[in-house]
Residue frames as qw, qx, qy, qz and C-alpha x, y, z in Angstrom:
[[0.247, 0.085, -0.964, -0.038, 6.91, 24.25, -12.01],
 [0.672, -0.351, -0.280, -0.589, 3.63, 22.59, -11.18],
 [0.058, 0.178, -0.864, 0.467, 3.41, 21.23, -7.63],
 [0.666, -0.319, -0.367, -0.566, 0.42, 19.10, -6.72],
 [0.348, -0.355, 0.720, -0.484, -0.36, 17.72, -3.31],
 [0.113, -0.060, -0.983, -0.131, -1.46, 14.09, -3.09],
 [0.539, -0.297, -0.249, -0.748, -5.23, 13.70, -3.25],
 [0.566, -0.207, 0.650, -0.463, -7.18, 11.89, -0.57],
 [0.125, 0.087, -0.942, -0.299, -7.64, 8.26, -1.64],
 [0.590, 0.163, 0.421, -0.670, -11.31, 7.58, -2.25],
 [0.811, 0.369, 0.443, -0.095, -12.35, 6.17, -5.61],
 [0.588, -0.042, 0.505, 0.630, -10.38, 5.51, -8.78],
 [0.295, 0.681, 0.507, 0.438, -12.66, 7.77, -10.81],
 [0.276, -0.837, -0.203, 0.427, -11.88, 10.75, -8.60],
 [0.477, 0.746, 0.032, 0.464, -10.65, 13.82, -10.47],
 [0.632, -0.345, -0.226, 0.656, -7.56, 15.25, -8.82],
 [0.095, -0.771, -0.119, 0.618, -6.70, 18.93, -8.42],
 [0.568, 0.802, 0.166, 0.080, -6.80, 21.07, -11.55],
 [0.666, -0.064, 0.122, 0.733, -3.41, 21.92, -13.02],
 [0.038, 0.856, 0.155, -0.492, -3.02, 25.70, -13.08],
 [0.305, -0.141, 0.539, 0.773, -2.51, 26.48, -16.77],
 [0.326, 0.256, -0.150, -0.898, -4.46, 28.16, -19.53],
 [0.443, 0.015, -0.762, -0.472, -6.00, 24.89, -20.66],
 [0.658, -0.287, 0.290, -0.633, -7.64, 23.84, -17.38],
 [0.615, 0.202, -0.757, -0.090, -6.22, 20.31, -17.38],
 [0.738, -0.446, 0.299, -0.408, -7.41, 17.78, -14.80],
 [0.227, 0.361, -0.904, 0.027, -5.74, 14.53, -13.73],
 [0.840, -0.198, 0.171, -0.475, -7.46, 11.26, -12.92],
 [0.536, -0.297, 0.789, 0.045, -6.54, 7.64, -12.37],
 [0.349, 0.256, -0.726, -0.534, -6.29, 5.48, -15.48],
 [0.723, 0.028, 0.440, -0.532, -9.32, 3.17, -15.71],
 [0.579, 0.061, 0.793, 0.180, -9.95, -0.16, -17.45],
 [0.511, 0.751, 0.415, -0.056, -11.93, 1.74, -20.11],
 [0.026, 0.896, -0.281, -0.344, -8.78, 3.73, -20.99],
 [0.755, -0.104, 0.562, 0.323, -7.18, 0.81, -22.87],
 [0.584, 0.645, 0.366, 0.331, -7.83, 2.28, -26.31],
 [0.017, 0.991, -0.084, 0.102, -6.60, 5.72, -25.27],
 [0.568, -0.641, 0.470, 0.215, -3.43, 4.23, -23.76],
 [0.750, 0.229, 0.494, 0.375, -2.86, 2.48, -27.09],
 [0.342, 0.885, 0.161, 0.272, -3.11, 5.90, -28.75],
 [0.295, -0.914, 0.279, 0.012, -0.60, 7.27, -26.24],
 [0.767, -0.245, 0.496, 0.326, 1.77, 4.38, -26.99],
 [0.614, 0.591, 0.349, 0.390, 1.59, 5.41, -30.66],
 [0.022, 0.983, -0.048, 0.177, 2.40, 9.01, -29.64],
 [0.590, -0.693, 0.385, 0.154, 5.34, 7.84, -27.51],
 [0.762, 0.010, 0.509, 0.399, 6.82, 5.75, -30.31],
 [0.469, 0.654, 0.363, 0.469, 6.19, 8.36, -33.02],
 [0.315, -0.821, -0.133, 0.456, 7.82, 11.19, -31.06],
 [0.328, -0.307, 0.382, 0.808, 10.30, 12.15, -33.83],
 [0.434, 0.571, 0.060, -0.694, 8.65, 14.32, -36.49],
 [0.384, 0.446, -0.657, -0.470, 9.93, 12.05, -39.27],
 [0.015, -0.017, -0.998, 0.064, 8.38, 8.86, -37.82],
 [0.579, 0.039, 0.029, -0.814, 4.77, 8.04, -38.61],
 [0.118, 0.003, -0.991, -0.056, 4.20, 4.38, -37.88],
 [0.556, -0.340, -0.379, -0.658, 0.55, 3.39, -37.92],
 [0.611, -0.391, 0.446, -0.525, -1.23, 2.18, -34.83],
 [0.980, 0.105, -0.013, -0.171, -1.55, -1.22, -36.48],
 [0.643, 0.520, -0.467, 0.315, 2.20, -1.40, -37.19],
 [0.083, -0.549, 0.584, -0.593, 2.97, -0.55, -33.59],
 [0.700, -0.247, 0.427, -0.516, 0.44, -2.85, -31.91],
 [0.946, 0.238, -0.175, -0.137, 1.15, -5.78, -34.26],
 [0.478, 0.487, -0.611, 0.401, 4.70, -5.82, -32.87],
 [0.751, -0.476, -0.453, 0.063, 4.70, -7.84, -29.62],
 [0.533, -0.023, -0.307, 0.788, 7.61, -5.72, -28.33],
 [0.109, -0.227, 0.023, -0.967, 5.18, -2.79, -28.24],
 [0.574, -0.384, -0.494, -0.528, 1.81, -4.47, -27.68],
 [0.616, -0.304, -0.662, 0.300, 2.74, -5.78, -24.24],
 [0.136, 0.054, -0.307, 0.940, 2.72, -2.22, -22.88],
 [0.442, -0.009, 0.079, -0.893, -1.06, -2.02, -23.30],
 [0.555, -0.054, -0.752, -0.351, -2.35, -5.53, -24.07],
 [0.552, -0.385, -0.731, 0.111, -4.88, -6.75, -21.50],
 [0.027, 0.192, -0.332, 0.923, -5.09, -3.39, -19.75],
 [0.141, -0.738, 0.453, -0.480, -5.86, -3.15, -16.82],
 [0.698, -0.030, -0.683, 0.214, -4.07, -5.92, -14.95],
 [0.594, -0.730, -0.331, 0.067, -4.21, -5.90, -11.16],
 [0.615, -0.434, -0.001, 0.659, -0.70, -4.42, -10.93],
 [0.328, 0.433, 0.332, 0.771, -1.24, -1.81, -13.69],
 [0.101, -0.835, -0.414, 0.349, -1.91, 1.78, -12.77],
 [0.419, 0.239, 0.253, 0.839, -1.55, 5.16, -14.33],
 [0.019, 0.619, 0.282, -0.733, -2.62, 8.77, -14.61],
 [0.354, 0.542, 0.581, 0.494, -4.63, 10.37, -17.42],
 [0.067, -0.321, -0.078, 0.942, -4.65, 14.10, -18.19],
 [0.246, 0.681, 0.684, 0.091, -8.01, 15.51, -19.31],
 [0.234, 0.065, 0.159, 0.957, -7.97, 18.74, -21.34],
 [0.149, 0.649, 0.527, -0.528, -10.47, 21.45, -20.70],
 [0.457, 0.799, 0.350, 0.171, -11.95, 23.76, -23.30],
 [0.415, -0.541, 0.170, 0.711, -9.39, 26.14, -24.74],
 [0.429, 0.798, -0.091, -0.413, -9.10, 28.64, -27.56],
 [0.420, 0.636, -0.611, -0.216, -7.64, 26.91, -30.59],
 [0.757, -0.233, 0.586, -0.173, -8.21, 23.43, -29.16],
 [0.081, 0.405, -0.798, -0.438, -6.29, 21.07, -31.49],
 [0.811, 0.118, -0.138, -0.555, -8.81, 19.00, -33.48],
 [0.623, 0.281, -0.729, 0.037, -6.39, 16.04, -33.40],
 [0.076, 0.169, -0.783, 0.594, -6.83, 15.92, -29.62],
 [0.192, -0.469, -0.862, -0.006, -10.56, 15.24, -29.61],
 [0.234, -0.791, -0.343, -0.450, -13.28, 17.28, -27.97],
 [0.078, -0.549, 0.465, -0.690, -12.64, 19.51, -24.95],
 [0.733, -0.342, 0.362, -0.463, -12.82, 17.29, -21.89],
 [0.948, 0.232, -0.219, -0.024, -11.08, 14.45, -23.71],
 [0.795, -0.448, 0.206, 0.354, -7.91, 12.69, -22.54],
 [0.386, 0.896, -0.221, 0.000, -4.79, 14.44, -23.83],
 [0.332, 0.586, -0.697, 0.245, -2.00, 12.46, -22.20],
 [0.899, -0.392, -0.036, -0.191, -1.13, 9.65, -19.84],
 [0.174, 0.560, -0.779, 0.220, 1.61, 7.91, -17.91],
 [0.910, -0.255, 0.002, -0.329, 1.36, 4.36, -16.65],
 [0.159, -0.546, 0.818, -0.092, 3.39, 1.62, -15.03],
 [0.945, 0.078, -0.131, -0.289, 3.38, -2.03, -16.00],
 [0.524, -0.490, 0.695, 0.053, 5.38, -4.97, -14.69],
 [0.772, 0.462, -0.350, -0.261, 6.81, -7.11, -17.49],
 [0.916, -0.301, 0.257, 0.060, 8.35, -10.57, -17.06],
 [0.326, -0.604, 0.595, 0.419, 11.93, -11.50, -17.92],
 [0.481, 0.134, 0.795, 0.344, 10.71, -13.72, -20.77],
 [0.257, 0.738, 0.504, 0.369, 8.82, -10.77, -22.34],
 [0.389, -0.477, -0.190, 0.765, 10.88, -7.72, -21.36],
 [0.256, 0.936, 0.232, -0.076, 10.17, -4.14, -22.34],
 [0.556, 0.673, -0.128, 0.470, 12.68, -1.79, -23.92],
 [0.081, -0.720, 0.396, -0.565, 13.48, -0.33, -20.49],
 [0.901, -0.324, -0.274, -0.092, 13.48, -3.68, -18.67],
 [0.045, -0.681, 0.626, -0.378, 15.66, -3.84, -15.55],
 [0.047, 0.046, -0.977, 0.201, 14.09, -6.79, -13.71],
 [0.307, -0.434, -0.771, -0.351, 10.68, -8.36, -13.19],
 [0.352, -0.602, -0.578, 0.425, 10.26, -6.52, -9.87],
 [0.127, -0.407, 0.016, 0.904, 10.66, -3.07, -11.44],
 [0.465, 0.700, 0.532, -0.107, 7.70, -1.63, -13.35],
 [0.401, 0.074, 0.384, 0.829, 8.33, 0.17, -16.61],
 [0.149, 0.642, 0.259, -0.706, 7.01, 3.66, -17.31],
 [0.312, 0.394, 0.599, 0.623, 5.26, 4.59, -20.54],
 [0.028, -0.688, -0.322, 0.649, 4.26, 8.19, -21.02],
 [0.276, 0.254, 0.497, 0.782, 2.98, 10.49, -23.76],
 [0.204, 0.633, 0.339, -0.665, 0.99, 13.63, -24.47],
 [0.559, 0.701, 0.389, 0.213, -0.54, 14.70, -27.72],
 [0.579, 0.197, 0.063, 0.789, 2.01, 16.97, -29.38],
 [0.012, -0.718, -0.161, -0.677, 0.11, 20.29, -29.00],
 [0.624, -0.749, -0.112, -0.192, 0.10, 19.83, -25.20],
 [0.838, -0.091, -0.175, 0.509, 3.83, 19.23, -24.79],
 [0.437, 0.262, -0.123, 0.852, 6.19, 21.76, -23.23],
 [0.291, -0.629, -0.121, -0.710, 3.61, 23.31, -20.88],
 [0.174, -0.365, 0.693, -0.598, 4.32, 21.46, -17.64],
 [0.841, -0.081, -0.023, -0.534, 1.47, 18.99, -18.10],
 [0.819, 0.210, -0.528, 0.075, 3.82, 16.03, -18.61],
 [0.212, 0.335, -0.662, 0.636, 5.71, 16.91, -15.44],
 [0.531, -0.223, 0.335, -0.746, 2.47, 17.10, -13.45],
 [0.915, 0.050, -0.229, -0.327, 1.31, 13.74, -14.83],
 [0.672, 0.285, -0.613, 0.301, 4.69, 12.14, -14.07],
 [0.027, -0.342, 0.601, -0.722, 4.82, 13.55, -10.55],
 [0.743, -0.165, 0.150, -0.631, 1.32, 12.28, -9.81],
 [0.915, 0.138, -0.367, -0.100, 2.32, 8.82, -11.06],
 [0.460, 0.350, -0.642, 0.503, 5.54, 8.83, -9.03],
 [0.335, -0.322, 0.460, -0.757, 3.57, 9.84, -5.94],
 [0.885, -0.056, -0.036, -0.461, 1.08, 7.03, -6.50],
 [0.792, 0.264, -0.530, 0.150, 3.97, 4.59, -6.97],
 [0.140, 0.380, -0.640, 0.653, 5.54, 5.70, -3.68],
 [0.614, -0.233, 0.292, -0.695, 2.20, 5.23, -1.89],
 [0.953, 0.077, -0.162, -0.246, 2.14, 1.67, -3.24],
 [0.724, -0.540, 0.405, 0.145, 5.64, 1.01, -1.94],
 [0.822, 0.459, 0.136, 0.307, 7.27, 0.98, -5.38],
 [0.406, -0.791, 0.181, 0.420, 10.83, 2.23, -4.99],
 [0.313, -0.309, 0.628, 0.642, 12.24, 1.52, -8.47],
 [0.614, 0.673, 0.316, -0.265, 10.84, 2.52, -11.87],
 [0.458, -0.207, 0.567, 0.652, 12.50, 2.04, -15.25],
 [0.536, 0.751, 0.200, -0.330, 11.93, 3.41, -18.73],
 [0.631, 0.076, 0.458, 0.622, 13.47, 3.57, -22.18],
 [0.214, 0.897, 0.108, -0.372, 14.07, 6.80, -24.08],
 [0.762, 0.437, 0.205, 0.433, 15.66, 7.38, -27.46],
 [0.435, -0.285, 0.039, 0.853, 18.55, 9.83, -27.84],
 [0.043, 0.174, 0.340, 0.923, 17.30, 13.27, -28.80],
 [0.340, -0.638, -0.639, -0.263, 13.91, 12.89, -27.14],
 [0.067, -0.574, 0.221, -0.786, 13.31, 16.01, -25.01],
 [0.788, -0.500, -0.183, -0.309, 11.51, 13.82, -22.48],
 [0.783, 0.021, -0.424, 0.455, 14.92, 12.60, -21.30],
 [0.137, 0.385, -0.299, 0.862, 15.50, 16.00, -19.67],
 [0.628, -0.455, -0.038, -0.630, 12.18, 15.69, -17.84],
 [0.924, -0.201, -0.326, 0.016, 13.06, 12.21, -16.62],
 [0.596, 0.190, -0.407, 0.665, 16.51, 13.30, -15.44],
 [0.119, -0.444, 0.208, -0.863, 15.02, 16.26, -13.58],
 [0.767, -0.375, -0.013, -0.520, 12.67, 13.85, -11.78],
 [0.563, -0.549, 0.597, -0.157, 15.48, 11.56, -10.59],
 [0.956, 0.240, 0.167, 0.021, 15.90, 9.04, -13.42],
 [0.180, -0.724, 0.579, 0.329, 19.48, 8.15, -14.39],
 [0.744, 0.458, -0.425, -0.237, 20.83, 6.31, -17.42],
 [0.672, -0.436, 0.592, -0.088, 21.85, 2.78, -16.43],
 [0.587, -0.019, 0.739, 0.330, 22.36, 1.25, -19.87],
 [0.378, 0.507, -0.320, -0.706, 22.02, 1.49, -23.63],
 [0.826, 0.190, 0.514, -0.127, 20.26, -1.09, -25.78],
 [0.598, 0.035, 0.588, 0.544, 21.42, -2.37, -29.17],
 [0.298, 0.750, 0.467, 0.360, 19.33, 0.29, -30.93],
 [0.323, 0.325, -0.140, 0.878, 21.00, 3.08, -28.95],
 [0.441, -0.704, -0.236, -0.505, 18.07, 3.89, -26.63],
 [0.059, 0.403, -0.652, 0.640, 18.84, 4.67, -23.02],
 [0.602, -0.475, -0.642, -0.016, 17.49, 2.56, -20.18],
 [0.051, -0.519, 0.320, -0.791, 16.80, 4.86, -17.24],
 [0.564, -0.381, -0.714, 0.164, 16.08, 3.99, -13.63],
 [0.239, -0.628, 0.184, -0.717, 14.68, 5.95, -10.71],
 [0.592, -0.199, -0.731, 0.275, 15.30, 4.59, -7.23],
 [0.183, -0.238, -0.529, 0.794, 13.79, 5.82, -3.99],
 [0.095, 0.751, 0.634, -0.159, 10.75, 7.97, -3.34]]
């Protein structure tokens, strides 16, 4: 398991410690300029099953999805972006070496425009994705742990999310302290993590 110590807080553009894996992945804070990439990650998150291939337009034209990234970066938005280093067999679908390969971010949504994992307006909702070739290598866990650490530093004690049955990410979330607190009409689980 990847264990990272919290970085000293200096500037948002700071690159945090390198994740020890064969790909040389770095983590950094999500920036206002990451809006388009976060939209791409939202598409990855929604299209997680191999038989689903909704277009970016289909996903972002649906207000139930668009509010996860629309107007990024609000003052209460924050996240973590994973940057992939050069690697043998770098997947062309993931851009050039040194490009973003995954992200996790938190956004507060209001009761009159709730997200799929909405618990209450005081609990931010987690969205997270990696490009498929980078999954299953501990990168997602490192990104999530960095985000959870940042949330704790900001005094955020509750985080929610939504995950569909069968998504392997549910195991990651459970191992990081999220528990199922409900099921929506479509069968997705609402999960909540309380405490630091």
